[in-house]
Residue frames as qw, qx, qy, qz and C-alpha x, y, z in Angstrom:
[[0.755, -0.099, -0.183, 0.622, -85.02, 19.79, -7.68],
 [0.158, -0.959, -0.107, 0.209, -84.03, 23.00, -6.00],
 [0.566, 0.714, -0.162, 0.379, -81.32, 25.18, -7.46],
 [0.707, -0.371, -0.175, 0.577, -78.04, 26.08, -5.84],
 [0.087, 0.990, 0.001, 0.113, -77.02, 29.66, -5.20],
 [0.749, 0.093, -0.156, 0.637, -73.32, 30.35, -5.55],
 [0.245, -0.958, -0.128, 0.080, -72.47, 33.17, -3.15],
 [0.572, -0.404, 0.280, 0.657, -69.28, 34.40, -4.79],
 [0.237, 0.719, -0.224, -0.614, -68.18, 36.76, -7.51],
 [0.871, 0.327, 0.366, -0.011, -68.90, 34.79, -10.69],
 [0.472, 0.846, -0.244, 0.031, -66.30, 36.75, -12.64],
 [0.194, -0.694, 0.685, -0.108, -63.61, 35.13, -10.46],
 [0.844, -0.015, 0.527, -0.099, -64.66, 31.56, -11.34],
 [0.210, 0.575, -0.661, -0.435, -62.35, 30.02, -13.92],
 [0.854, 0.167, -0.348, -0.350, -63.09, 26.92, -16.00],
 [0.537, 0.305, -0.745, 0.251, -60.19, 25.04, -14.45],
 [0.253, -0.254, 0.623, -0.695, -61.81, 25.38, -11.00],
 [0.786, 0.023, 0.041, -0.616, -64.74, 23.25, -12.13],
 [0.551, -0.233, 0.797, -0.087, -65.01, 19.50, -11.65],
 [0.508, 0.137, 0.831, 0.178, -64.96, 16.96, -14.50],
 [0.304, 0.534, 0.660, 0.432, -67.55, 17.51, -17.20],
 [0.060, -0.927, -0.287, 0.233, -68.41, 20.94, -15.76],
 [0.329, -0.594, 0.364, 0.637, -64.93, 22.08, -16.81],
 [0.333, 0.140, 0.738, 0.570, -65.50, 20.76, -20.36],
 [0.107, 0.772, 0.612, 0.134, -68.91, 22.42, -20.59],
 [0.199, -0.865, -0.081, 0.454, -67.53, 25.71, -19.24],
 [0.332, -0.355, 0.519, 0.703, -64.88, 25.73, -21.94],
 [0.190, 0.338, 0.768, 0.510, -67.58, 25.17, -24.57],
 [0.120, -0.728, -0.611, -0.286, -70.49, 27.19, -23.21],
 [0.005, 0.585, -0.207, 0.784, -69.19, 29.57, -20.58],
 [0.113, 0.024, -0.776, 0.620, -69.45, 29.69, -16.79],
 [0.462, 0.041, 0.215, -0.859, -72.99, 31.13, -16.69],
 [0.753, 0.096, -0.444, -0.476, -74.41, 28.27, -18.76],
 [0.518, 0.100, -0.818, 0.229, -72.62, 25.69, -16.61],
 [0.105, -0.033, 0.618, -0.778, -74.02, 27.18, -13.43],
 [0.661, 0.079, -0.023, -0.746, -77.53, 26.88, -14.92],
 [0.730, 0.139, -0.646, -0.176, -76.87, 23.26, -15.93],
 [0.287, 0.119, -0.802, 0.510, -75.50, 22.49, -12.47],
 [0.338, -0.023, 0.412, -0.846, -78.48, 24.08, -10.78],
 [0.747, 0.122, -0.144, -0.637, -81.00, 22.15, -12.89],
 [0.897, 0.170, -0.379, -0.152, -79.31, 18.74, -13.17],
 [0.006, 0.604, -0.722, 0.339, -76.78, 18.36, -10.35],
 [0.488, -0.224, 0.773, -0.339, -76.48, 14.82, -9.04],
 [0.839, 0.351, 0.264, -0.321, -78.19, 13.26, -12.06],
 [0.494, -0.155, 0.708, 0.479, -76.67, 10.93, -14.62],
 [0.523, 0.689, 0.048, -0.499, -77.24, 12.32, -18.10],
 [0.591, 0.006, 0.675, 0.442, -76.67, 10.43, -21.33],
 [0.302, 0.612, -0.170, -0.711, -76.52, 12.39, -24.56],
 [0.835, 0.362, 0.412, -0.034, -77.93, 10.51, -27.56],
 [0.517, -0.115, 0.499, 0.686, -75.61, 10.15, -30.54],
 [0.172, 0.532, 0.572, 0.600, -78.29, 11.56, -32.83],
 [0.035, -0.091, -0.240, 0.966, -79.11, 15.21, -32.19],
 [0.484, 0.041, -0.152, -0.861, -82.43, 15.26, -34.01],
 [0.652, 0.076, 0.652, -0.379, -85.42, 12.96, -33.54],
 [0.313, 0.095, 0.850, 0.413, -86.26, 10.42, -36.23],
 [0.255, 0.751, 0.597, -0.124, -89.60, 12.19, -36.71],
 [0.035, 0.868, -0.103, -0.485, -87.84, 15.46, -37.52],
 [0.223, -0.382, 0.731, 0.519, -85.39, 13.76, -39.89],
 [0.346, 0.378, 0.841, 0.175, -88.27, 11.94, -41.61],
 [0.213, 0.870, 0.348, -0.276, -90.06, 15.27, -42.11],
 [0.075, -0.740, 0.399, 0.536, -86.92, 16.81, -43.56],
 [0.319, -0.086, 0.852, 0.406, -86.51, 13.87, -45.93],
 [0.320, 0.627, 0.710, 0.017, -90.11, 14.13, -47.12],
 [0.106, 0.915, 0.126, -0.368, -89.79, 17.90, -47.58],
 [0.097, -0.701, 0.518, 0.481, -86.49, 17.67, -49.47],
 [0.552, 0.097, 0.794, 0.235, -87.37, 14.71, -51.67],
 [0.311, 0.534, -0.214, -0.756, -87.66, 15.73, -55.32],
 [0.892, 0.325, 0.087, -0.301, -88.40, 12.32, -56.82],
 [0.799, 0.504, -0.280, 0.171, -84.78, 11.60, -57.74],
 [0.141, 0.721, -0.500, 0.457, -82.51, 12.42, -54.80],
 [0.898, -0.410, -0.116, -0.110, -82.72, 9.33, -52.56],
 [0.821, 0.094, -0.228, 0.514, -78.94, 8.80, -52.67],
 [0.189, 0.526, -0.188, 0.807, -78.21, 12.44, -51.82],
 [0.582, -0.606, 0.022, -0.541, -80.67, 12.37, -48.91],
 [0.944, -0.241, -0.192, 0.120, -79.13, 9.16, -47.60],
 [0.633, 0.246, -0.230, 0.697, -75.69, 10.76, -47.68],
 [0.077, -0.607, 0.084, -0.786, -76.87, 14.04, -46.18],
 [0.653, -0.540, 0.101, -0.522, -78.69, 12.46, -43.25],
 [0.049, -0.484, 0.850, -0.202, -76.39, 9.47, -42.72],
 [0.738, 0.057, 0.562, -0.370, -78.96, 6.76, -43.37],
 [0.380, -0.006, 0.833, 0.401, -79.19, 4.00, -45.96],
 [0.284, 0.044, -0.461, -0.839, -81.07, 4.48, -49.20],
 [0.355, -0.313, -0.871, -0.131, -83.34, 1.64, -48.08],
 [0.190, -0.485, -0.608, 0.600, -84.27, 3.57, -44.92],
 [0.106, 0.280, -0.102, -0.949, -84.90, 6.75, -46.96],
 [0.345, -0.102, -0.705, -0.611, -87.23, 4.82, -49.30],
 [0.315, -0.413, -0.835, 0.182, -89.05, 3.35, -46.28],
 [0.060, -0.428, -0.345, 0.833, -89.60, 6.83, -44.84],
 [0.241, 0.180, -0.356, -0.885, -90.95, 8.05, -48.16],
 [0.367, -0.206, -0.844, -0.331, -93.20, 4.98, -48.55],
 [0.226, -0.438, -0.738, 0.460, -94.54, 5.37, -45.00],
 [0.072, 0.360, 0.103, -0.925, -95.33, 9.00, -45.75],
 [0.338, 0.042, -0.585, -0.736, -97.17, 8.10, -48.96],
 [0.351, -0.291, -0.889, -0.030, -99.08, 5.30, -47.20],
 [0.120, -0.439, -0.569, 0.685, -100.09, 7.65, -44.39],
 [0.190, 0.273, -0.147, -0.932, -101.23, 10.29, -46.88],
 [0.365, -0.087, -0.766, -0.523, -103.31, 7.67, -48.74],
 [0.335, -0.381, -0.840, 0.193, -105.01, 6.61, -45.49],
 [0.052, -0.353, -0.364, 0.860, -105.87, 10.18, -44.44]]
């Protein structure tokens, strides 16, 4: 996708001049960031996942932070059930045994 060049003084662009979500993003990120987003993704539908981090990253964090006793704390910290935390730990142990 080709970018769009805005041929105007960017310092004169105000957030309220921007359409819909661009206005929201400008208020959060600034005009320069919104212009980059617009240039890269204009015309596309974008859905933002609820979870910021991948399950693989979270699983790695859980394995790294597990001390043998803190399943409940990890479940609370990462927003998953204790059962899911135990499954992640078991999968990690099983994988290590098979390697």
